[in-house]
C-alpha positions in Angstrom: 4.0 0.1 -19.9 5.5 -3.2 -18.8 8.9 -4.1 -20.3 9.0 -7.2 -22.5 11.6 -8.8 -20.1 9.1 -8.4 -17.2 6.3 -9.8 -19.3 8.5 -12.8 -20.0 9.2 -13.1 -16.3 5.5 -13.0 -15.5 4.9 -15.8 -18.0 7.4 -18.0 -16.0 5.7 -17.4 -12.6 4.6 -20.5 -10.8 3.9 -19.0 -7.4 2.8 -15.6 -6.0 3.6 -14.5 -2.4 1.6 -11.6 -1.0 2.5 -9.3 1.9 -0.4 -8.7 4.3 -0.4 -5.3 6.1 -0.8 -2.6 3.5 -1.0 -5.1 0.6 -3.8 -7.5 1.3 -5.5 -5.6 4.1 -5.2 -2.7 6.5 -6.2 -3.6 10.1 -9.4 -5.6 9.6 -10.4 -4.3 6.2 -9.4 -6.2 3.0 -7.9 -3.9 0.4 -9.7 -3.7 -3.0 -9.4 -6.8 -5.2 -7.6 -8.9 -2.4 -10.3 -11.6 -2.9 -10.4 -11.4 -6.6 -6.7 -11.7 -7.2 -6.6 -14.9 -5.1 -9.5 -16.4 -7.2 -7.7 -15.3 -10.4 -4.5 -17.1 -9.4 -6.3 -20.2 -8.1 -8.0 -20.4 -11.5 -4.7 -20.2 -13.3 -3.2 -22.9 -11.1 -0.6 -20.6 -9.6 0.4 -21.3 -6.0 -0.3 -18.6 -3.5 1.1 -17.9 -0.1 0.6 -15.0 2.3 3.7 -13.7 4.1 4.1 -11.3 7.0 6.8 -9.9 9.2 4.1 -9.0 11.7 4.8 -11.5 14.6 2.1 -10.1 16.9 -0.4 -12.9 16.0 -0.2 -16.7 15.5 -0.4 -18.3 12.1 -3.8 -19.8 13.1 -5.1 -16.3 13.9 -3.9 -15.0 10.4 -5.6 -17.9 8.7 -8.9 -17.1 10.6 -8.6 -13.4 9.8 -8.1 -13.9 6.1 -11.0 -16.3 5.9 -13.2 -13.9 7.7 -12.4 -11.4 5.0 -13.5 -13.8 2.3 -10.0 -14.8 1.3 -10.0 -18.6 1.5 -6.6 -19.8 2.8 -5.3 -22.9 4.7 -2.5 -22.9 7.3 0.1 -24.1 4.8 -0.5 -21.0 2.7 0.5 -18.5 5.5 4.1 -17.8 6.5 4.9 -15.6 9.6 8.4 -14.3 10.5 7.9 -16.1 13.9 7.8 -19.5 12.1 11.1 -18.7 10.3 12.7 -17.8 13.6 11.4 -20.9 15.3 12.6 -23.1 12.5 16.1 -21.7 12.9 16.1 -22.2 16.7 14.8 -25.8 16.6 17.2 -26.9 13.9 20.3 -25.0 14.9 20.2 -24.6 18.7 17.4 -27.1 19.7 18.5 -27.5 23.4 19.1 -23.7 24.0 16.9 -22.0 26.6 15.2 -19.0 25.1 13.8 -15.9 26.7 10.9 -14.7 24.5 9.3 -11.3 24.3 5.9 -11.8 22.6 2.2 -11.6 23.0 0.8 -14.5 25.2 -0.7 -16.2 22.2 2.5 -16.1 20.2 4.5 -17.2 23.2 2.3 -20.3 23.5 2.7 -21.0 19.8 6.5 -20.8 20.1 6.4 -23.2 23.1 4.2 -25.7 21.2 6.7 -25.6 18.3 9.3 -27.2 20.5 11.3 -24.2 21.6 12.7 -24.5 25.2 11.2 -21.3 26.5 12.2 -19.9 29.9 10.5 -17.0 31.7 13.6 -15.7 33.5 16.2 -14.1 31.2 18.9 -15.0 33.6 18.3 -18.7 32.7 18.5 -18.1 28.9 21.3 -18.4 26.4 19.2 -16.8 23.7 16.5 -14.2 23.4 13.8 -13.8 20.7 12.1 -10.4 20.3 8.7 -10.5 18.5 6.1 -7.8 17.8 4.8 -7.7 21.3 1.7 -5.5 21.6 1.7 -6.3 25.3 5.2 -4.9 25.8 5.7 -3.3 29.2 8.6 -1.8 31.1 9.5 -5.0 32.9 9.9 -6.8 29.6 12.0 -4.0 28.2 14.2 -4.0 31.3 14.7 -7.8 31.2 15.4 -7.8 27.5 18.0 -5.1 27.8 19.6 -6.9 30.7 19.9 -10.0 28.6 21.3 -8.1 25.6 24.0 -6.6 27.7 25.4 -10.1 28.2 26.8 -12.4 25.5 23.8 -14.5 24.7 22.4 -14.8 21.2 20.0 -12.0 20.4 17.4 -12.9 17.7 14.6 -10.7 16.3 11.7 -11.8 14.1 11.9 -8.6 11.9 13.0 -5.0 11.8 9.9 -3.1 10.5 9.8 0.3 12.2 6.1 0.9 11.9 3.0 -1.2 11.2 0.2 0.3 9.1 -3.2 0.4 10.7 -6.5 2.2 9.7 -5.7 4.7 12.5 -2.2 5.4 11.1 1.2 3.7 11.7 2.0 2.2 15.1 5.5 1.4 16.5 6.7 -2.0 15.3 9.8 -4.1 16.3 12.2 -1.8 14.6 11.1 0.9 17.0 11.6 -1.5 19.9 15.1 -2.3 18.6 16.0 1.5 18.5 15.3 1.6 22.2 17.2 -1.6 23.0 20.2 -0.5 20.9 20.3 3.0 22.5 20.3 1.4 26.0 22.7 -1.5 25.3 24.8 -0.4 22.3 24.1 -3.7 20.7 22.3 -4.7 17.5 20.6 -8.1 17.1 22.6 -11.0 15.9 20.0 -12.2 13.4 16.7 -11.0 11.9 14.4 -13.5 10.2 11.7 -11.5 8.4 11.9 -9.7 5.0 14.3 -8.9 3.5 16.4 -11.6 5.0 17.8 -14.7 3.3 16.0 -16.8 5.9 12.6 -15.5 4.8 13.4 -15.8 1.0 14.4 -19.4 1.5 11.3 -20.1 3.7 9.0 -18.7 0.9 10.7 -20.8 -1.7 10.4 -23.9 0.4 6.8 -23.1 1.3 5.6 -23.0 -2.3 8.2 -25.6 -3.5 9.3 -23.2 -6.2 12.7 -21.6 -7.1 12.9 -17.9 -6.4 13.2 -17.2 -10.1 9.6 -18.4 -10.6 8.1 -16.5 -7.7 6.4 -13.1 -7.9 6.5 -11.2 -4.6 3.8 -8.6 -4.1 4.2 -6.0 -1.3 3.9 -2.3 -0.4 7.3 -1.6 1.0 10.5 -0.9 -0.9 13.0 -1.7 1.9 11.5 -5.1 2.9 9.3 -6.5 0.1 11.1 -5.2 -3.0 14.5 -5.4 -1.3 14.1 -9.1 -0.7 12.8 -9.8 -4.2 15.7 -7.9 -5.7 18.3 -9.6 -3.5 17.1 -13.2 -4.1 16.0 -13.2 -7.7 12.2 -13.0 -7.3 10.1 -10.9 -9.6 8.6 -8.0 -7.6 5.4 -6.0 -7.7 4.9 -2.9 -5.6 1.3 -1.9 -4.8 0.7 1.7 -3.8 -1.9 0.8 -1.2 0.4 0.9 1.8 3.5 2.7 2.9 5.2 3.6 -0.4 4.2 6.5 -2.6 5.1 6.5 -6.3 7.6 9.3 -5.8 9.5 7.2 -3.3 10.6 4.8 -6.0 13.1 7.1 -7.6 14.8 7.8 -4.2 15.3 4.1 -3.4 18.0 1.7 -4.5 15.4 -1.1 -4.6 13.4 -1.1 -7.8 10.2 -3.0 -8.4 9.7 -4.8 -11.7 6.0 -3.9 -11.6 4.2 -0.9 -10.0 0.5 -1.2 -9.6 -2.0 1.2 -8.1 -3.7 -1.7 -6.3 -4.3 -5.4 -6.6 -7.0 -4.9 -9.3 -4.4 -3.1 -11.5 -2.0 -6.0 -10.8 -4.6 -8.5 -12.0 -4.9 -6.6 -15.3 -1.1 -6.6 -15.7 -0.8 -10.4 -14.9 -3.8 -11.3 -17.1 -2.1 -9.7 -20.1 1.1 -11.7 -19.6 -0.3 -15.0 -18.3 -2.5 -15.8 -21.3 
């Protein structure tokens, strides 16, 4: 049963932001009703954006992946934590030399975005750690050497694991545990959910105040946490990491709990009439 205050909140929604991994798809398989909910919102004239902390792929790759799944999206409808980090760098420290740990494709995207990327950490005044699935010992060693100095240490996001159809795999949060254990230092800034940087980027992307945004995700400590902190309505879908029994143990509480995106469509349909 949805509370009347939540129903009123749904009626005020002008934009819906969806998480990707565990909410819209797992690996290369769209989750049930991922296509249908986009069509439903498009028909209602509600703005839609897809948001991910997962900085292992470029924005263009995400757009292509979603379209292959039958979910029609354009580049302006996708927001990756890398984009948020890059925006900070080019507007705040545009001349800074940056040592980047990322996949080759993401590294090239960051260069093309105007970041002054250097390959030798000793030349850098800033380091940016992304979800690098090509991570090797040399990169780890160089990153730790940089972090032991006084340069600015930036990270796209802090997710510990990434869900896949073969089970969870280590994500940037796991890399950070290694770096912190070795160096004794935490990152200076993280840009993904649940940060203020990401909340502001979502609001800007859909040109809508946070009070009129519904955020849909599968994690309490990133998706729901961000919505709670920055005044978005939140919907938790139980298709990814979170189980229903986890909600009671968490300090972050979703406004809506749905078994899947199909169930969420039913809830929204009732309040968006």
